[in-house]
N, C-alpha and C positions, 0 to 999 in steps of 0.2 A: 467409485472415484469421486463422486460428489461429496460423500461423507469425508473422504480424505482431504479434499480441498477446503471444507469447512474447518477441519481440525488444524490445517496449516495456519489459520489465523492466530492460533495460540503462540506461534513462533514469532509473530511480528509485534514490535520491531526488534526484540532482544537478540534475534539471530544474526543481526548485522555484524560484519559485512557480508555474511553468507545469506543466501536466499532462505526464506521460511518454507521448508518442505515438510510434508507429512506422509506417513506410511501406515498402512493397515495390513494385518495378516488375517486371512480368512480361511477357516478350516471347517469343512462340511457345513457351509452356509452360516457360520457363526464367526464373528470377529473375536479372535483370541489374543490379539496384541495390537498395540498402536504406539506411535511415537511421532515426535515432531522435533525439528532442529532446536537445540538447546541454546541458552544464552551464550553469546560470544561465538556462535557458529559450530560448536562441538559439544557432545557427539551429534552426528547427523541423525536424521529421522529413522533411516533404515537400521542403524546400529541400536537405537533405543528399542525399536519394535522387535528386532530379532533376539535381543539379549534374553538368555534364560530359556528359550524355547527348545524343546527336545527335537533331535534330528528326525525321529520317527514321525512326529507330528508335522514338521515342515515338509517332509517328503510327499504329503498329501495336501499341502496348503498353497494358497495363492497370496503373493505379496503385491499389494497395490501401493504405488508411490507416485506422487504428483510430478516429480521431475526425474529425468534420467539419472540413475545412480552414478556418482562421480567415479572417474577412472584414474585420478591422480592421487598420489600419496602425499601426506602432510606430516610434519613433525608432531602435529596434534592428534593424528589418528590415521587409520588405514583407509584405503579407497573403498567406498561402499560396494562397488562392483565385485571386489575381491571378497568382502564379507558375505555377499549374497552367494557367490560361487561356493564358498566354504560351507554355507548353511544348506545349500541344495534344496530350495523350495521347488515344488512341482511347476510353478508358473509365476511369472512376474508381469504385471500390467503397469505401464508407464504412462502418465498423463501428458507429459510434454518433453520434447527433445531439449537437451541442454546445449545452448549456443556457446557456452564457455569453451574456447578452443582446447582447454586441457581435458575436456571430456568429449563434447561434440560428436556423439555416435560411438565413441570408444567403449563407453560403459555398456551400451546395448550389445555391441559386438562381443565383448568379453563374456556376457551372459550366454549369448547364443553359442559361442565356441565351447562353453562348458556343457552344452546340451540342455540348458534350461529353456523351456518354452517361454517366449516373450511376445508381448503385444505392445506396440507403441501407438498411442492415441494422439490426436490433436484435440484434447479435451478442453472445452471453453472454461469450465469451472476451475481446472488446474491452472490454466493461463491467467485467469482473474486473480487467483490466490498468489501468483508469482509476478503480478503486474510490475512492481518496482524493479525486481531483478531483470525481467525481460526488457523493460524499457531502458535500463542501464546498459544491457548488453547490445541492444539493437540501435539505440539512439544516443547513447553516451550521456544520458541525463536521468534524473529521478522522475518517477511518476508524480505528477503535480495535481493536487486537489485544491480548488479554490472554494473557500467558504464565504457565503454572504448571508447576513441576517437583515431582512428588510421589512418594511411595512407593505401593505397591500399595493400601495402606489409607488413602490420601488425606491423608497428612501431609507437611508441607513442612519440618519440623525436629523434632529431639528436644524433649522437654519443657523442657529448659534453654535452648532456642533454637539449638542447634548445627545448622547446615544445610549445611556444606561437607564433603563434597559428596553431595547426593542422587543425582545422575546422573553418568555417566562422561564421559570426555574427548570422545567423538564427539558426544554430545548437547550438551555445552557449546560445542563448535565450531560446531554447527548453530545454536545460539542467537546466537552472535556474527555468523554470516553473515546471520541474519535481522535483527539489530539494524542492520546496514549498509544495510538497505533502508528504514529508517524515518527520518522527519524529526526526531522527538523521542522520548525515553524517559522514562517517569514511574514514580516510586515514592512510597510514603507517607512522611511524616515519621518515623514509628516505625521503618521499615526503614532509613532513612538514619541515624538516631541509633544504632541497634543495630549496623549492619553497615558503615557508611560505604562503600557500593558504588561502584565506579569508573564503572559504566554506560557503558563505552566499547566499542570494537571492538578485539579483540586478536588479529586474524588477520593474518599477514604480507601486506603490500601493501594492506590495507584499513583501516589505522589512521586514515586521514584521513576515513573514512566514519562516524566516531562521531557519533551523533545528539545534538541539543541535549538538555539535562537539565531535567526538570520535577519539582517536588515537590508532592504533595498535602498541604497543611498550612494551618492557620489562623494560623500564625505567620510569621516571616520565614525565607527560605531563604538558605543560604550564597551567597557571591559566585559568579556564573557559573551559577546555577540559578534558573529561573523558578518562582515559587510561585503555586499556584492554591488557592482555598479549598474548592472542591467539584468533583465530576466535571463538572457542567454548565458550569463555567468553561472547559472545553477549547475552547468556541467562540471565546474570545479569544486563542488561541494563533496569532498571526499567522504566515502562511506555512507552517503545519503541515498537511499533507494526510494523513500517516500517523503515528499515535501508537502506541507500543509500551508497554504497561503491565506492569510486572514485580512488582507486589504491594507489601507482603505481603497477609495474609488480609483485613484490614479494607478496604484499598484495593480489592482484587479484588472483594469483596462489594459495596462501594459502587458500583462501575461496573456490576456485574451487576444490582443492585437498581434502578439508574437506567435500565436497558436501553440502555446505551451501548456494549456490547461487540458488535462486528460479527464478530469472528473470535477463536477460542479456540485457543491452541497448548498442548497438554498433553503434557508429557514424563513418562513413568512408568518408574520404576526398579524392578527385580524384588527389592525389599526390603520387609520389614514392620517398622514402627516401634512400633505399638501406642499407648502413652500419649504421643503427641507433639502438636505443634502442627498444627491442621487447616489445610487449604489455603484454606478459605473461612469467613467469618463468616456471620451470618444474612442471608438474602436476602428475607425478608418474604413467603414463599410461604404462601398460605392453604390450599392443597390440592395433592395430587400431580398432579391434572389440569393445574394451571398450569405444572408442570415439563415436561410431555410436549410433543413436537412442535415444540420451539424450535430444535433444532440438527440439522445433518446433517454427515457427515464425508466431504469430498471427497479427503482425503489421509491415508495411513498409511504409515509406514516404520519399519524397524528401524535403530537407531543404536547399534551395538555391542550391549550387553545391554539397552539401554533402548528403549522404544517411543515414537514420536512420532505424534500424531494431530492434524490440523487440523480444527476444527469451524467451520462458518459458521452464523450466526444466520439462521433463516428469518424473512423479513419480507414482509408483504403489499405 
């Protein structure tokens, strides 16, 4: 299931508006087929993995899928639960329940009614691979990642606003690779007016993966950019499951103060700036106790001379 969850990253973000799901078919301890949700949401992962497999092989095989197979039909393709019933694998292992009311247990029930052995897990790796979809379903908003690039003393620019470049080439390439995994990228109006950032992906072969652009502003946005007036307005970003926030300081603080940041990507360069622009504005904390216990760091890596750390928000 962990391997399937890693495979699901290949679907992101091109599977939108559908979740990025992955499936593996295992026969006699060997993976014999795999699939992930294709661009535009079809075909689904199960359809790709099952295509072309002989019934005799499937009768002895286990299908691993990160999300409960869908139970609703679509003009673009059949329900995956029906495809699996027709294929008749020996067993199906499911990483996560589908909260979409069109499926919500019906896919699992359809497999069980057909006599297929099924196991439903609450698999953390599958949940992580579906973070944007699950956040949309449960909270009505996208999964939000805040990116900050700072000096060791927490500055994002010199006092005069000069910020190119805080980090080195390896870190900047890493940022572009991460951008390619998001549906939309957001900056504040002040950052746009000061820097006119391109907000695209500039890695060879990934230029077409540039996310949609969003601006946090109470005014109008330039052509081709969606304007929202507050962090809470991200609920209205249609089709956006993953949102990448790139600041500046007031925008970053606004999202943190509203408790809308699910993941923090912190790039730290081994430099000291001193009297520079701080990475964050006021967060409205009443005490230090309120700052503790909110974040944990599942990933750290060195990128040239810079250090990258990913932090996840602890939520009940």
